[in-house]
C-alpha positions in Angstrom: 0.0 0.0 0.0 1.1 3.6 -0.6 3.3 5.2 2.1 2.9 8.8 3.2 5.1 11.4 1.5 7.3 13.5 3.6 8.4 16.7 1.8 9.6 19.2 4.3 10.6 21.6 1.5 7.0 22.7 1.3 7.1 23.9 4.9 8.4 27.2 6.2 11.2 27.4 8.8 8.8 27.4 11.8 6.8 24.5 10.4 9.9 22.5 9.7 11.2 23.1 13.2 7.9 21.9 14.7 7.8 18.8 12.6 11.4 17.5 13.3 11.7 18.7 16.9 12.6 15.9 19.4 11.6 17.9 22.5 9.2 16.0 24.9 6.7 18.9 25.4 6.0 21.1 22.4 3.5 23.9 21.8 3.1 25.2 18.3 1.6 28.6 18.6 0.0 29.0 15.2 -1.5 32.3 14.1 -4.6 32.4 12.1 -4.1 31.0 8.6 -0.6 29.8 9.3 -1.2 26.2 8.4 -1.5 24.6 11.9 -3.5 21.5 10.8 -1.0 21.0 7.9 1.9 21.2 10.3 0.2 18.7 12.7 -0.5 16.3 9.8 3.0 16.7 8.4 4.4 15.9 11.9 2.3 12.7 11.9 3.5 11.7 8.5 7.2 12.5 9.4 6.9 10.3 12.5 5.7 7.3 10.4 7.9 7.7 7.3 11.2 9.2 8.6 11.2 8.2 12.2 9.6 4.8 11.4 7.2 5.1 14.3 4.4 2.5 14.3 1.1 4.3 13.6 -0.4 2.4 16.6 2.0 4.4 18.8 0.5 7.7 17.7 -2.6 9.4 19.2 -4.1 12.5 17.7 -6.8 14.2 19.7 -9.3 16.7 18.3 -12.4 18.5 19.5 -15.0 17.7 16.9 -15.9 14.8 14.7 -15.7 17.2 11.6 -12.0 17.9 12.4 -11.3 14.2 12.8 -12.8 13.5 9.4 -10.9 16.4 7.9 -7.6 15.0 9.2 -8.4 11.5 7.9 -9.4 13.0 4.5 -6.1 14.9 4.2 -4.1 11.8 5.0 -6.0 9.7 2.4 -5.4 12.5 -0.2 -1.7 12.4 0.6 -1.7 8.6 0.0 -4.0 8.5 -3.0 -1.9 8.9 -6.2 -4.9 8.8 -8.4 -6.5 11.9 -7.1 -9.9 10.2 -7.1 -10.6 10.6 -3.4 -10.1 14.4 -3.5 -12.4 14.6 -6.5 -15.0 12.6 -4.7 -14.9 14.9 -1.6 -15.7 18.0 -3.7 -18.5 16.3 -5.7 -21.7 18.1 -4.7 -23.8 15.3 -6.1 -22.7 12.9 -3.5 -24.4 12.8 -0.1 -22.6 13.1 3.3 -23.5 9.4 3.9 -21.8 8.4 0.6 -18.7 10.4 1.5 -18.6 8.9 5.0 -18.7 5.4 3.5 -15.9 6.2 1.1 -13.8 7.6 4.0 -14.2 4.4 6.0 -13.3 2.3 3.0 -10.2 4.3 2.1 -9.1 4.5 5.8 -9.1 0.7 6.0 -7.4 0.5 2.6 -4.4 2.4 3.8 -3.2 0.4 6.8 -0.9 3.1 8.1 -3.9 5.5 8.3 -6.1 2.8 9.8 -3.4 2.1 12.4 -3.5 5.6 13.7 -5.7 6.7 16.7 -7.4 9.9 15.5 -10.2 10.6 17.9 -12.1 13.4 19.6 -11.6 13.6 23.4 -15.1 12.0 23.9 -14.6 9.2 21.3 -11.2 8.3 22.8 -12.6 8.1 26.3 -15.6 6.2 25.1 -13.3 3.5 23.7 -11.3 3.2 26.9 -14.3 2.9 29.1 -16.0 0.4 26.8 -12.9 -1.8 26.8 -11.4 -1.4 30.3 -13.8 0.7 32.4 -15.7 -2.2 34.0 -14.1 -1.7 37.4 -14.9 2.0 37.3 -18.3 2.0 35.7 -20.7 -0.3 33.9 -19.0 -0.9 30.5 -22.4 -1.4 28.9 -23.1 2.3 29.6 -25.1 4.5 27.3 -24.4 8.2 26.3 -26.9 10.8 27.5 -26.7 14.2 25.7 -28.7 17.4 25.4 -30.2 16.3 22.1 -30.7 13.1 20.1 -27.6 12.3 18.1 -28.1 11.9 14.3 -24.4 11.3 13.5 -23.5 7.8 12.6 -20.5 7.1 14.8 -19.6 4.8 17.6 -21.1 7.1 20.2 -24.4 7.2 18.5 -24.8 3.4 18.6 -25.3 3.5 22.3 -27.4 6.6 23.0 -29.7 6.8 26.0 -33.4 6.8 25.2 -33.8 10.1 27.0 -32.0 13.4 26.9 -30.4 15.4 29.8 -33.3 17.8 29.7 -35.9 15.1 29.9 -34.2 13.5 32.9 -33.7 16.7 34.8 -37.3 17.8 34.0 -38.7 14.4 35.2 -36.7 14.5 38.4 -37.9 18.1 39.1 -41.5 17.0 38.8 -40.8 14.1 41.1 -39.3 16.4 43.7 -42.5 18.5 43.5 -44.3 15.7 45.3 -42.8 17.3 48.3 -45.4 20.2 48.8 -42.8 22.5 50.5 -40.4 22.1 47.5 -43.2 22.6 45.0 -44.3 25.9 46.6 -40.7 27.1 47.0 -40.1 26.3 43.3 -43.3 28.1 42.2 -42.4 31.1 44.4 -38.9 31.2 42.8 -40.3 31.0 39.2 -42.9 33.6 39.8 -40.5 36.1 41.5 -37.4 35.7 39.4 -38.2 34.2 36.0 -41.6 35.7 35.4 -41.8 38.9 37.5 -38.0 39.4 37.6 -38.3 41.3 40.9 -34.5 41.4 41.3 -34.3 43.7 38.3 -37.2 46.0 39.1 -35.4 48.0 41.8 -33.0 49.4 39.2 -35.3 49.6 36.2 -38.3 51.9 36.5 -39.5 50.8 33.1 -40.5 47.4 34.4 -42.7 48.6 37.2 -46.4 48.5 36.1 -48.5 51.7 36.5 -50.7 50.2 39.2 -47.7 49.2 41.3 -48.7 45.6 41.5 -45.7 43.6 40.3 -45.5 40.7 42.8 -47.4 37.6 41.8 -48.9 35.3 44.5 -49.1 31.6 44.3 -52.6 31.8 43.0 -51.7 34.3 40.4 -53.0 37.5 42.1 -50.9 40.6 41.5 -50.1 42.5 44.8 -48.0 45.5 45.7 -45.3 44.2 48.1 -43.4 41.1 49.2 -45.2 41.3 52.5 -48.6 41.2 50.9 -47.4 38.4 48.7 -46.3 36.5 51.9 -49.8 36.9 53.4 -51.6 35.8 50.2 -49.3 32.8 49.9 -50.1 31.9 53.5 -53.8 31.9 52.7 -53.2 29.8 49.6 -51.1 27.2 51.4 -53.9 26.9 54.0 -56.7 26.8 51.4 -58.2 30.0 52.9 -60.2 32.0 50.3 -59.5 35.7 50.3 -60.2 38.8 48.3 -57.4 41.3 47.5 -58.2 45.0 47.8 -62.0 44.6 47.7 -63.9 47.9 47.1 -65.6 48.9 50.4 -68.0 51.8 51.2 -69.1 51.7 54.8 -70.4 55.2 55.4 -68.4 58.3 54.4 -66.1 57.2 51.5 -65.0 54.3 49.4 -61.6 52.6 50.0 -59.8 49.3 49.4 -58.5 47.4 52.5 -55.7 45.0 51.7 -57.4 41.7 52.3 -60.9 40.3 53.1 -61.5 36.7 54.3 -65.2 35.9 53.7 -65.3 32.7 55.8 -64.0 34.7 58.9 -65.7 38.0 58.0 -62.4 39.6 58.6 -60.4 42.4 57.0 -56.7 42.7 57.2 -54.7 45.9 56.6 -51.0 45.5 56.2 -49.1 48.6 57.4 -45.6 49.2 55.9 -43.2 52.1 56.3 -44.6 53.6 53.1 -48.3 53.2 54.0 -50.5 56.2 54.5 -52.2 56.7 57.8 -55.0 54.2 58.4 -56.8 56.3 61.0 -59.7 57.4 58.7 -60.2 53.8 57.5 -60.2 52.4 61.1 -63.0 54.9 62.0 -65.1 53.6 59.1 -64.7 50.0 60.4 -65.8 51.1 63.9 -68.8 52.9 62.4 -69.8 49.8 60.3 -69.1 47.4 63.2 -66.7 45.4 61.0 -63.6 43.5 62.2 -60.3 44.9 61.1 -56.8 43.5 62.1 -53.6 45.2 61.3 -50.3 43.5 60.5 -47.0 45.4 60.4 -43.8 45.3 58.3 -41.6 44.6 61.3 -43.4 41.2 61.8 -42.2 40.1 58.3 -38.5 40.1 59.3 -39.1 36.8 61.2 -41.1 34.5 58.9 -41.9 32.0 61.8 -43.3 34.8 63.9 -45.3 36.1 60.9 -46.7 32.6 60.3 -47.7 32.4 63.9 -49.3 35.8 63.9 -51.4 35.0 60.8 -52.4 31.6 62.4 -53.7 33.4 65.5 -55.5 36.2 63.6 -57.2 34.0 61.0 -57.6 30.4 62.0 -59.4 31.0 65.3 -62.1 33.0 63.4 -62.8 30.2 60.8 -65.6 27.7 61.2 -64.6 24.5 63.1 -65.1 22.3 60.0 -63.1 24.5 57.7 -60.6 22.6 55.4 -57.2 23.0 56.9 -54.9 21.6 54.1 -54.9 21.5 50.4 -53.6 18.8 48.0 -51.2 20.4 45.6 -50.0 18.9 42.3 -47.2 19.9 39.9 -49.6 19.8 36.9 -52.1 22.2 38.5 -49.6 24.6 40.1 -47.5 25.1 37.0 -50.4 25.2 34.5 -49.4 28.1 32.2 -45.8 28.2 33.5 -44.3 25.3 31.6 -42.0 27.4 29.5 -40.7 29.1 32.6 -40.1 25.7 34.3 -38.0 24.8 31.2 -35.9 27.9 31.8 -35.3 26.8 35.3 -34.3 23.3 34.1 -31.9 24.8 31.6 -30.2 26.7 34.4 -29.9 23.4 36.4 -28.3 21.7 33.3 -25.9 24.6 33.0 -24.7 24.5 36.6 -24.4 20.7 36.4 -22.1 21.1 33.4 -20.0 23.8 35.2 -19.7 21.8 38.4 -18.4 18.8 36.4 -15.9 20.8 34.3 -14.6 22.7 37.4 -14.7 19.5 39.4 -16.3 21.1 42.5 -18.0 19.2 45.3 -21.7 19.8 45.5 -21.6 20.4 49.2 -19.1 23.2 48.7 -21.3 24.8 46.0 -24.3 24.8 48.3 -22.2 26.1 51.1 -20.9 29.0 49.0 -24.4 29.7 47.7 -25.8 30.0 51.2 -23.3 32.7 51.9 -24.3 34.8 48.9 -25.8 38.2 49.7 -28.8 37.8 47.4 -31.9 35.8 48.3 -32.5 34.8 44.7 -29.1 33.1 44.4 -29.5 31.4 47.8 -33.0 30.2 46.9 -31.9 28.9 43.5 -29.2 26.6 44.9 -31.5 25.3 47.7 -33.8 24.2 44.9 -31.2 23.2 42.3 -28.7 21.1 44.3 -31.1 18.4 45.3 -32.0 18.0 41.6 -28.3 17.9 40.6 -27.8 15.2 43.2 -30.8 13.2 41.9 -29.5 13.6 38.3 -26.1 12.2 39.1 -27.6 9.3 41.1 -30.1 8.6 38.3 -27.5 8.5 35.6 -25.3 6.2 37.7 -28.3 3.9 38.4 -29.3 3.8 34.7 -25.6 3.4 33.5 -25.7 6.7 31.7 -22.6 8.9 31.0 -22.8 12.4 29.7 -19.9 13.9 27.7 -18.1 15.4 30.8 -18.5 12.0 32.5 -16.7 10.3 29.7 -13.6 12.3 30.5 -13.8 12.4 34.3 -14.6 8.6 34.5 -11.6 7.8 32.3 -9.4 10.1 34.4 -10.7 8.3 37.5 -10.0 4.9 35.9 -6.4 5.9 35.2 -5.9 7.2 38.7 -7.5 4.2 40.4 -6.1 1.4 38.2 -2.4 1.9 37.5 -2.2 -1.2 35.2 -4.7 0.3 32.8 -3.1 3.7 32.9 0.3 2.1 32.2 -1.2 0.2 29.2 -2.1 3.5 27.5 1.1 5.3 28.6 3.1 2.5 27.0 1.0 2.3 23.9 1.2 6.0 22.9 4.7 7.4 22.4 3.4 10.5 20.6 0.3 12.5 21.6 -0.8 15.3 19.2 -3.5 17.7 20.4 -5.3 20.0 18.0 -6.9 23.4 19.0 -5.1 23.3 22.3 -6.5 26.8 23.2 -9.9 25.2 23.7 -9.0 22.7 26.4 -10.7 22.6 29.8 -9.6 21.4 33.2 -10.9 17.8 32.7 -9.1 17.4 29.3 -5.7 18.7 30.6 -5.9 16.3 33.6 -6.5 13.4 31.2 -3.6 14.4 28.9 -1.2 14.6 31.9 -2.3 11.0 32.9 -1.3 9.7 29.5 2.2 11.1 29.6 5.5 9.4 30.5 8.7 11.3 30.7 9.8 10.2 27.2 6.3 10.7 25.6 6.3 13.5 23.1 3.3 15.9 23.6 2.8 18.0 20.5 0.1 20.6 21.0 -1.1 23.0 18.3 -3.2 26.1 18.9 -3.6 29.8 19.0 -4.3 31.7 22.2 -5.6 34.6 20.1 -8.4 32.3 19.0 -9.6 31.1 22.4 -13.3 31.9 22.3 -15.0 29.1 24.3 -14.6 30.3 27.8 -18.4 30.1 28.2 -18.1 26.3 27.7 -15.4 26.0 30.3 -12.2 26.2 28.2 -9.3 27.8 30.0 -7.0 30.0 27.9 -4.3 29.9 30.7 -3.3 26.4 29.6 -2.0 27.7 26.3 -0.8 31.1 27.6 1.1 29.5 30.5 1.9 26.3 28.7 5.4 26.2 30.2 4.2 26.3 33.7 1.7 23.5 33.1 4.1 21.2 31.2 7.7 21.4 32.5 10.7 21.6 30.1 8.6 22.6 27.2 9.4 24.3 23.9 7.2 26.9 22.2 7.4 27.3 18.5 5.6 30.2 16.8 4.2 30.0 13.3 4.1 33.6 12.1 3.3 33.5 8.4 -0.4 33.8 7.4 -1.1 32.2 4.0 -4.9 33.0 4.1 -5.4 36.7 4.3 -4.0 39.8 2.7 -1.5 42.2 4.4 -4.2 44.7 5.3 -6.4 42.1 7.0 -3.5 40.5 8.9 -2.2 43.9 9.9 -5.6 45.0 11.2 -6.0 41.8 13.2 -2.5 42.2 14.7 -3.4 45.7 15.9 -6.7 44.7 17.4 -5.3 41.8 19.4 -2.5 44.0 20.8 -5.1 45.5 23.1 -5.4 42.2 25.0 -3.0 41.8 28.0 -3.5 38.1 28.7 -1.8 36.6 25.6 1.4 35.3 24.1 3.2 38.0 22.2 3.7 37.3 18.5 3.7 39.2 15.3 1.9 37.6 12.3 2.9 38.4 8.8 1.0 37.9 5.5 2.3 36.1 2.4 -0.4 37.8 0.3 -0.3 41.3 -1.2 -3.4 43.1 -2.3 -4.5 46.7 -3.1 -7.8 46.1 -1.3 -8.2 47.8 2.0 -10.8 46.8 4.7 -14.0 48.7 4.0 -15.8 50.2 7.0 -19.3 51.2 6.1 -21.4 53.3 8.5 -25.0 53.5 7.5 -27.5 56.0 8.9 -29.9 53.1 9.6 -30.1 49.3 9.4 -32.0 49.6 6.1 -29.0 51.5 4.6 -26.6 48.8 5.9 -28.7 46.1 4.4 -28.9 47.9 1.0 -25.2 48.5 1.0 -24.5 44.8 1.7 -27.0 43.7 -0.9 -25.5 45.9 -3.6 -22.0 44.7 -2.8 -23.0 41.0 -2.9 -24.6 41.6 -6.3 -21.4 43.2 -7.6 -19.3 40.3 -6.3 -21.6 37.7 -7.9 -21.4 39.7 -11.2 -17.6 39.6 -10.9 -17.7 35.8 -11.0 -17.7 34.9 -7.3 -20.0 32.2 -6.0 -22.3 32.2 -3.0 -19.7 29.9 -1.3 -17.0 32.6 -1.7 -19.0 35.1 0.4 -19.5 34.7 4.2 -21.6 36.9 6.6 -20.6 36.8 10.2 -22.3 38.1 13.3 -22.1 38.0 17.1 -25.7 37.0 17.8 -28.1 35.2 15.4 -30.8 37.9 15.6 -28.4 40.4 14.0 -28.7 38.6 10.7 -32.5 38.2 10.6 -33.3 41.4 8.6 -30.5 40.7 6.2 -31.7 37.1 5.7 -35.2 38.2 4.8 -34.0 40.8 2.3 -31.7 38.4 0.6 -34.3 35.6 0.6 -36.8 38.0 -1.1 -34.2 38.9 -3.7 -33.4 35.2 -4.2 -29.7 35.7 -3.1 -28.5 32.6 -1.3 -25.5 34.3 1.2 -23.2 31.9 3.6 -24.0 33.2 7.1 -22.9 32.0 10.6 -22.3 33.2 14.1 -18.6 33.9 14.6 -18.4 30.9 17.0 -19.9 28.7 14.3 -17.4 30.0 11.7 -14.3 28.9 13.6 -11.9 27.2 11.2 -13.8 28.4 8.1 -12.5 30.9 5.5 -14.0 32.8 2.5 -12.7 35.1 -0.2 -15.1 37.9 1.0 -16.3 38.3 4.6 -19.0 40.8 5.9 -19.0 41.3 9.6 -22.3 42.9 10.6 -23.7 44.4 13.8 -20.5 46.2 14.8 -22.2 48.6 17.1 -21.5 49.7 20.7 -23.7 48.8 23.7 -26.4 46.2 24.3 -27.0 43.9 21.4 -23.8 45.0 19.6 -20.3 43.8 19.4 -18.4 43.7 21.8 -21.2 42.0 23.7 -19.9 41.7 27.3 -22.2 39.2 28.9 -21.5 39.1 32.6 -23.6 36.1 33.1 -26.2 35.7 35.9 -24.7 35.9 39.4 -26.1 32.4 39.9 -23.2 31.1 37.8 -20.6 33.2 39.7 -21.1 30.9 42.7 -19.3 28.1 40.7 -16.8 30.2 38.7 -16.1 33.9 39.2 -16.3 36.1 36.0 -13.9 38.9 35.3 -15.1 41.8 33.2 -11.7 42.5 31.7 -11.1 38.8 30.8 -14.6 38.6 29.2 -13.7 41.7 27.1 -10.5 40.0 26.0 -12.5 37.0 24.9 -14.8 39.3 22.9 -11.7 40.8 21.2 -10.4 37.3 20.4 -13.8 36.7 18.8 -13.5 39.8 16.7 -10.0 38.6 15.7 -11.4 35.2 14.6 -14.0 37.0 12.6 -11.5 39.3 10.8 -9.1 36.4 10.0 -11.8 34.4 8.2 -11.4 36.7 5.2 -8.9 35.8 2.5 -9.2 38.8 0.1 -11.9 41.3 1.0 -13.4 42.3 4.3 -16.4 44.6 5.0 -17.1 45.8 8.5 -20.7 47.1 8.9 -21.6 49.6 11.6 -24.0 52.5 12.3 -23.1 56.1 12.1 -22.6 57.6 15.6 -22.7 54.2 17.3 -19.6 52.5 16.0 -18.1 49.5 17.9 -15.1 50.3 20.0 -13.3 47.5 18.2 -13.3 49.6 15.0 -11.3 52.3 16.7 -8.6 49.8 17.4 -7.9 49.3 13.6 -5.4 51.9 12.3 -6.6 54.0 9.4 -3.7 52.8 7.2 -5.6 49.4 6.8 -9.1 50.8 6.1 -11.2 52.9 3.8 -14.4 54.4 5.3 -17.6 54.9 3.4 -21.1 56.1 4.1 -24.1 58.0 2.8 -23.4 61.6 3.9 -26.0 63.3 6.2 -27.9 66.0 4.4 -27.2 69.5 5.6 -29.9 71.0 7.9 -29.2 74.4 6.5 -30.7 75.1 3.1 -28.9 77.2 0.6 -30.2 80.8 0.4 -30.4 82.2 -3.2 -29.8 85.9 -3.5 -29.8 88.3 -6.5 -26.2 88.9 -7.7 -27.0 92.5 -8.3 -29.3 93.8 -5.5 -28.7 90.9 -3.1 -32.4 90.4 -2.4 -33.4 86.9 -1.3 -35.0 84.9 -4.2 -37.3 81.9 -4.3 -35.8 78.7 -5.9 -37.9 78.9 -9.1 -37.3 82.6 -9.8 -35.7 83.1 -13.2 -35.4 87.0 -12.8 -35.1 89.1 -9.7 -38.6 90.7 -9.1 -36.9 93.7 -7.5 -34.3 94.8 -10.0 -34.9 92.5 -13.1 -31.5 90.9 -13.0 -31.3 87.3 -14.3 -31.0 84.9 -11.4 -28.0 82.5 -11.4 -27.8 79.0 -9.8 
């Protein structure tokens, strides 16, 4: 069978150094477009052909199945002297399934490719646990994910019959069989997901005109937390009440806070902000009606307030009055199911974070209970029991989620030295792609695979680390030498993808980040095209400009695949999408996160405005998540800038940056003018031109041909 071809003459100096280096710990810091995947694959081929390393001794780890397939495709192309496989890959008539079959066939055809271990982190761990994980976990486990898998791979063959959401939702409903939990959950959802009372103190626009923005357990809107407490107490004890009934006893109409018909009792709750109740009390005396007052000071001790209400109300109810009520999840959350889903999504998010950060649940709850905000404390009191149930449920059902695959493999290596040594001895070379995206669990696993003489070869770019929200930790690549002793860092500085203006602009933007590895990237491509910054007066103008440009580019011979629209959030593209769809223009469009690894001849980056909904879009996530992992505004800003860097460097030849006049993104100011040309539709002058007679200087109307005062012919 054909052997791989090692031709180092096609590599630049940095790439050659990386390929032939014998150092045990290597980080190849590859700038955007500098051929990092090519270098990693050439390293792999060099090891097999020149170093005569057995393919079975090489492990290449990737992050996505697509990257794995791309690597295998490139290796097959390097071995296929006929060129047929490459032709097949670019045949648009063939389906993905057909191409997948061809890949598998050709991979097995070339034994040196088939002998390699090229896996995603998850696929690699899956294989280990299936083969040797029986002492750590049931090796007949199934994979539980956030959605049903449609990919045909080894992981998809053993998928759990339910998703993470379905399990967490089911466990939440089961927990609601405890009436106390059910009512606490309903109170949390009403207060913080529906009414958002934690935001209303600072946002006057949210407060309704009638001042009633607290929702009681039975759906009544009241004016204060104290009134909400009273109404909820009635609800829990199945006591019927009327809120603010209209009453006219003798002299005037007014609305007492509560009326309990069964006890013929009125309750007036007096707070610091209440008006004097003296006039109302006189009316009750005149009408011989029973009024009881409660006070704000009582609410500071909920047990005391409960006791007070018990004394006030229950003694006045009929002896046979129903004391308790049977509550069910279905009835209590009727109409609130979407809000419950939001709560479930938050539980799933913290479960994921807890696993990635490897924090004990008891510690999380302990930290949450110390938080200054009631909302955060209440959330964790409700969420942690569900997280515990979820973990126990998955163990009981032999389910592993994607984080579990890695943590269980790590645990297997730590607890069973014989199995760890088997893999340490098997792999002499470990190659890791996209190293800037690794998280704590993945790095711990890598370290457990290493012996002193194992070569660890990592490729990545700290400037393109954009997955902090998923748990990736950029410090592993920035501080590589402190995490892996006696390491060597090789920088690839030549960008083969983008023109000098695009590369120059991207260099200047990223210089504003402090937490990075210093490097200067150069372009191998020269072009007269500068980056176009277009500032429209409105979104409509921006859409029209982009539409006109796309039409021009298509007329010049470019295809739809040559043009890529990028945006920070999906909603930014909606108005562009509808315009292009109506005009039958079919434009490639992705979020910047989704475009990682892609390139196009022409790139439009839209939505480059400042402030909420623009870019940068600093999203200091809900304080709920800060209990597990503290967020830093400056570091979040740096990740936004790295995201902008990724967006810029997708462009090969032309780049258009679309903003709004007077609301330009701060990122645009970081690009020196030498790399850009700015264009916009000028704002019309608000001062109209005054026409005067050239002879007598009298003011003339626009349509006058002759001056009516002196007869002189008017000039324009």
